[in-house]
C-alpha positions in Angstrom: -4.3 264.5 -105.2 -6.0 264.3 -101.8 -3.1 266.0 -100.1 -3.1 268.8 -102.6 -6.9 269.3 -102.0 -6.4 269.3 -98.3 -3.4 271.7 -98.6 -5.5 274.1 -100.7 -8.5 273.8 -98.3 -6.3 274.8 -95.4 -4.9 277.8 -97.3 -8.4 278.9 -98.4 -9.8 278.6 -94.9 -6.8 280.6 -93.6 -7.6 283.3 -96.2 -11.2 283.3 -95.1 -10.4 283.5 -91.4 -8.2 286.6 -91.8 -11.2 288.9 -92.3 -13.3 287.0 -89.7 -10.6 287.5 -87.1 -10.2 291.2 -88.0 -14.0 291.9 -87.7 -14.3 289.8 -84.6 -11.5 291.6 -82.8 -12.8 295.0 -84.0 -16.3 294.2 -82.6 -14.8 293.0 -79.3 -12.8 296.2 -78.9 -15.8 298.3 -79.8 -17.9 296.4 -77.2 -15.4 296.7 -74.5 -14.6 300.4 -75.0 -18.3 301.0 -75.3 -18.8 299.5 -71.9 -21.4 296.9 -73.2 -22.3 294.2 -70.7 -22.7 290.6 -71.8 -26.5 291.0 -71.6 -26.3 294.0 -73.9 -24.1 292.1 -76.4 -26.5 289.2 -76.4 -29.4 291.6 -76.9 -27.8 292.7 -80.1 -27.0 289.2 -81.4 -30.2 287.4 -80.5 -32.2 286.7 -83.7 -29.6 288.2 -85.9 -29.2 286.3 -89.2 -26.1 288.3 -90.2 -24.3 287.4 -87.0 -25.4 283.8 -87.3 -24.0 283.7 -90.9 -20.8 285.5 -89.9 -19.9 283.4 -86.9 -21.2 280.2 -88.5 -18.8 280.8 -91.4 -16.0 281.6 -89.0 -16.6 278.4 -87.0 -16.7 276.2 -90.1 -13.5 277.7 -91.6 -11.8 277.3 -88.2 -12.9 273.7 -87.8 -11.8 272.7 -91.3 -8.5 274.6 -90.9 -7.8 273.0 -87.5 -8.7 269.5 -88.5 -6.4 269.5 -91.5 -3.6 271.0 -89.3 -4.1 268.2 -86.7 -4.0 265.7 -89.5 -0.5 266.9 -90.5 0.7 267.0 -86.9 -0.6 263.5 -86.2 1.1 262.1 -89.3 4.4 263.9 -89.2 5.0 264.3 -85.4 3.1 261.4 -83.9 3.8 259.0 -86.8 0.2 257.7 -86.9 -0.9 255.6 -89.9 -2.9 257.2 -92.6 -6.2 255.4 -91.5 -5.8 256.7 -88.0 -4.9 260.1 -89.2 -8.1 260.3 -91.3 -10.3 259.2 -88.4 -8.6 261.8 -86.2 -9.1 264.5 -88.8 -12.8 263.8 -89.3 -13.5 263.3 -85.6 -11.7 266.5 -84.6 -13.3 268.5 -87.5 -16.8 267.3 -86.7 -16.3 267.9 -82.9 -15.0 271.4 -83.4 -17.7 272.3 -85.9 -20.4 270.9 -83.7 -19.2 272.6 -80.5 -18.7 275.9 -82.4 -22.1 275.8 -84.1 -23.7 275.0 -80.7 -22.1 278.2 -79.4 -23.2 280.2 -82.4 -26.8 279.0 -82.1 -26.7 279.8 -78.4 -25.5 283.4 -79.0 -27.7 284.2 -82.0 -30.9 282.1 -81.4 -30.8 281.0 -77.7 -32.9 282.7 -75.0 -31.5 286.1 -74.0 
């Protein structure tokens, strides 16, 4: 049952990331073509709850998706035991989520 839940969680996070990636790429193309500097971009994202929620959701979906993928790779390719695979999955997921949220907070709430 756990494998089915993890399988479904990875598929759901993949479905969530598709619009996140599309919007992110669209915003980046708009910013580059508009000639915005990094300071101008940060000026638009500082204190923005919508951008915090958008990129926070993106980071969490990506962290969950990647951690589950690493679990499968570690088990099937590296041949790690299930206990070690679980530790790797949780460690990598928490590390990715933490680093990603650190970045999101810096871009949306940090000093400009």
